[in-house]
Structures are given as structure tokens and as C-alpha cells.
N, C-alpha and C positions, 0 to 999 in steps of 0.2 A: 742455687736457684730452684732446682726441682723440689728439694725439701720444702722451701718456702712456699712454692706453688701448691703442693700437696696440702700444706697446713691452711692455706688461704683460698685456694680455688681461683685465683686471679693472676695473670701474668704481669699486670701492671703493678699490683700491690707486691708481687713477689720481688720484682726489680727493686722496688723501694726498700723492701726488707732486706735484700742482700746489701744494699748500700748501708743500711742502719747496722747490719751485723758487722761489717768491716769498720765502720766508724766506732762501734763499741769494742772491737777487738783492738783497734789502734790505741784507743784510750785506755784499755786495760792490759796491754801487752806486757807491762812489768809484772803483772799477777800471774802470767802463764809460767807454770813451774816445770813443765815437761813431763807430768806424770801421765799424759796421754798424748795421742798424736795431735798435731796442730789442727788437721781436719776435724777430729772428734771435738776439739775445743770450739772450733768455729760452729760445728753442729749445735752444740750447747747454747751458744750465744744466740744462734739464729732461731733455735726453738723457743727461747725465752723472749726474743724480740717479737715472734709471731704470736705468742701467747698474749703479750701486752697489746698487740694490735687487734686481736680478736676479742679482747675484753668488752662485753657488752654489745658486740656487733652481731647483726642478723646473719644467718647462714647463707651462702650462695646457692642459688636454685636453678632448676631448668623448668620450663612451662609445665610439664607433665607432674611437677610437685605441687602445683597450685590449684589445678582444676581438673575435671574430667575431660575426655576428648572432645574436640569442637566439631561442630557441624560445618562441612565445607560449604554448604549454601549460604552461610552467614557471612557478611562482610568482615573483612580483617579488622580487628580491634586496633586501637592505638597502641604504640609502644608503651611499655610499663617500666617505670623508673623503680626497679627492685635490684638488689644485688644479684646479678646473673653470674653463673659459673662461665669461666672463659676457657678456650683451647689453649693448649702448650704447643709452641712451635718446635718441631724436632731440631731445627737449626740451633736451638739453645741448649740441646741435651748433649751432654759428654759422657761417654762410656768410661769404665774404670781403666786407669792405665795398666798396661801389661805387667803382671807380676805383683800387683797389689793384692793385699790379704788384709783379713781383719774386719771388724764391724764397719769401720769408715769406708773401706772399699766396697763391702757389700751394700752399702746405701746407694751406691752408683750403679753396681752391676745388676741388682735385683729391682730394675725399674718397673713400677707399676703405675702406668700413666694413662690407662684407658679412661674415657669419660664416665664409664659405668662405676669404676672405683672412685673417681673423684666426686661424683654425684652422691654415692653412698657414704663416703666419709664425711660429707657435709652435714649429715645427721647427727654426728657425734658431738658432744660438748668439747670445747677446745682441749682440755686436759686429756679426756680419753682419745681424742684424735692424735695428740702428741704421743701418748702411750702406744697406741696402735702402730703408727709409722715407725717409731724408734724400735719397738720390739719385733713386730712381724714383718717390716719391710727393711729396716736398716740392719735388723739382727743384733741390736743392743742387748746385754745381759740386763735382767731385771735390776740388779744392784745399782748399775750405772745409771739407768733411767730414774730410779728412786732418788739417787744423789742429784741428778740434773733438776728433778721436779721438787727437791727438798721434801721427800715423803718417804714412806716405807716400802720395803719390798712386797709385803702383803697388800698394801694399797695399790701398788702397781699391778700386781697379779689380778687383783679384784677388778680394777679399771679395764685391764685388758680383756677379761672375760665378758664384761658388759659391752665393751666395744665390739667384740666378735659377734655377740649375739645380735646386736643392732645391724651390723653389716650383713649378716645372714638374711635379714628381713628386707634389705634393700638392694642385694646384689642378685644378678641372674644366678640360676642354680649352678652348682659346682664351680663358683668362682672364688671361693675362700682359699684355694690354694694359689698363691701369687706366683705367676709365671715370669721367667726372665724376659727382659726386653728383646724384642725381635723385630726385624723389618717386616712389613706386610708381605705376605707370601705371593708367590707368581700368580696364584689363583686370584687373590685379592686385587692384585695390581690389574689383572686382565679385566675383572668386573669394574674396576674404577675407570679404566679406559673405555669401556663399553658405555658406563653411565655418562662420562664426559662427553663422548661422541653424541649420545642420545639427547643430552641437554643442549648441545650446540645446534643440533638439527631440528630441535623442538619436536622429537619424535616420540609421541606419547606412548604408542604401542611398544617401541623399543624399552622405554623406561619401565613400563609395565612388567615386562619379561624379567627384569632385573630385581624386582621387589618381592620379598617374602609376603605371604598372605597376611600375616599380623604385624607388618612393618609399622615402625612409629616414627613420625616425622615432626621435629620441633624447629621453632625459629626465633630464638631469643634475639632481641628483647620483645617480640610479640608474644602475648601470653596464650595465644591459641596453639593447639597441637592436634595432630590427626593420627589415628589408630586404624590400621588395615589398609590394604592396597586399594581398595575402592575409594576410600575417603581421600587418600593421598592423591590418587589420580584425578578425582573430581576437583581438587584444589588447584592442581597443575593445569588442568584443562581450562579453568576459568582464567587464570592468570596468563596462559599462552594464546588466548584468543585474540588474534591480531585486529579484529573488528570491534573489540570491546574497549570501552574508554579506560578500564583498569589494566590494559595490556602492559605487561612488564617491559618487554622488548626482546632483542636477540642476545644470546649468551656467548661468551668466550670463557673457557674453562682452562684453569693452569693446575697441574698437580702439585701438591704441597705435602709436607709431613706435619702431622699434628697428633699428639698424644700416642705416637707409635701406631697410629691406625691410617687406613687409606683416607685421603682427604683431597679437596680441591677447592681453590679460590674461584669464585665466580665473578665475572665482570659482565655488566648489562649496557647494551647501546639502545637507549630508549627512542621511540618513534621521533623522527626529525632530528635526531643528535648524530654527530659523526664520529663520536668517541665512546669507547667502552670504559665505563666507570665502575669502581669497586662496588661490589654488591654484598657478597657473603663469603664466609669460609665454612665449607660443608664438611663434616667430619662423619665418616661411614663406619658402621659396624657390619661385618660381613660373615655369614655363616652358611656353610655347605653351598657356597656359590651364589648365595642370595643376600641382598641388602636388608638387614633386619632393623636398622635404625639410621636415620639422617638427622643430624644436629647441624642445622645452617645458622651459624652466628651472623646476624646482620649487624655487625659493628665494623664499619669501614676503618676504624682507627686500629683494628688488629692487622691490617695489611702491612703496615710498617714492621710490626713485630715479625711477621713472616718474610721480610726482605722484599716486599712486593710494592710496585708503584700503585698510586691511587687511580691512574688512567692508563689506557692502552689504545693505540690506534687501530689495532686489528686483532 
């Protein structure tokens, strides 16, 4: 599931491709000769299924890939029907079983699920994407990757070098050394709690103290995005004005796990309503105790993937 998600950038499509992988495996089970582990064989099938699915398809993006920062004084533009990157629910993530070893286990234990990685890898052509994931994340030898992709070792090494160069252009500095998966730190959880509390109280001053000066806020599928604390706060101030016709309503926040990052699901009770309704899943990047990035996915269909109801009474 995680491998397909990395390749596709979509939870929904990853679920479909996992089903396709097992269907192909079932049909081809007699061809499995046991020269590799069953898991490695399934990864080969999954990679090829993803490459088939990506053939001719546009890459998934976030708003800041499409346009410069927006002016918070301008009205919110309509939702845009483009392939948007989706968050990955941590409840679908499985660590490696104790005692596992070898490339197939490394693929699970060396998770790189942060949105920054997923957004960067979308800039790679599908085959380069597969090479980078299999070599640098899953730890497969170049010879095995070449066999899977029906190419040469030299071709795999060349594709890997090109992929790494592209990733350096799109990743934050010093992020080429993939880190093992880890739960958000106590400090990050504390910042998340303060952020959730400030959102529920509509406390603009409290939110401002949590934001880095150069914070970036995006809201797919809305194409606009904001850069800097002042712009983000101006946008929030407008949408939290209870006397304005565009007032969003009051929030209830629920902590969730997404992409191994601090995250919260937001429910909103609109004026005159008695129910809190699914609104967005917000994924945070926190550095040195401050929020440097907020990606709020305004896709209520994602709530089911996170095991959350679409409505709450309180």
C-alpha cells in the first residue's frame, strides 16, 4: 500500500492498485519460482502495475506547484479539477515485523512518507520514480531493479542519478538523507495541541504565535496558497469574521496521523447549523517548535480513509 502510494501520490488509487497487484499475483501464482521472497515478488508486480497506471497520466501536485503565492485580500477562487496529491492515513501504515531483514523488510522499515518527499517525487518521470523508490528507499540492488524494469544496471544507475538531482531541486535543504519513520515528537504533539485549541477558540493571536515567519499554507483543491505569517493570518481573519457573509463557522479538531506528521481533522459548524461537518484534513510540518507548513486537504471523502465520521454533534 505504501509503495503504491509513493508511486501514485493518491490513497484512493493506491488502494485500487493493491487490489490489482493481488489479482495479478493470483493469476500468475504458478509462475512464482521462489527465487526471491514472496514480498519482493509482490513489490515487482505492484511496481509494474503502478507504471501501467501512470502511463500518460499527469503528475499529482499541490497548489504551490501551479502558481505564485496568492493575495489574501482576493476572493477564494473555485476548486480546481486537477490531480491533487493526497495525504496518507497512518492507520494504513504497517511497520516491519520483528526480525525481518533484507530489501523487502527495508522497504517497510525505512518509510519516507512526508508530504515534502511525496511532492518532490511527483516531479520524476514514472520509471525514474520507480528506480529512486526501489534503490534509495526500499534498498534494492541495482541488478534487481534492472531485472524488474527489464533494463540494464547502467541504465538504472543513470536514472537514479538523474532522479536524485531532480529531488535535490524540489526538497528542503538537507532532506536527501531519508530518515526512518518516527512518530511525531512530544514537542510536535504539543504544538499540534496548541494549534487545535487555538483553532477551536478562533484565537487569531494564539495561532500567530505558532507560525514561522515564512510559513506556507495550501488548501487543495483550491488553487490559491499563502506565503508568510502575515498573509496566512489575513486569510484566517477574513474567514473567521463572524459578522461577514463568508464566515466559515466554529471548529472542532480531532488529532489524526497522516504521512507520519502531526495532523488534525477539522469539522465546521456553519452559522445556523447544529452539526459539525467534515471540512478538511490538515497536515503540519513543524520545525524548531513552529509550524512551517500547513497543507489543508479540503476533500471530505478522505475522512473515511482516516476512520472518521462525516459529522459530529460536538
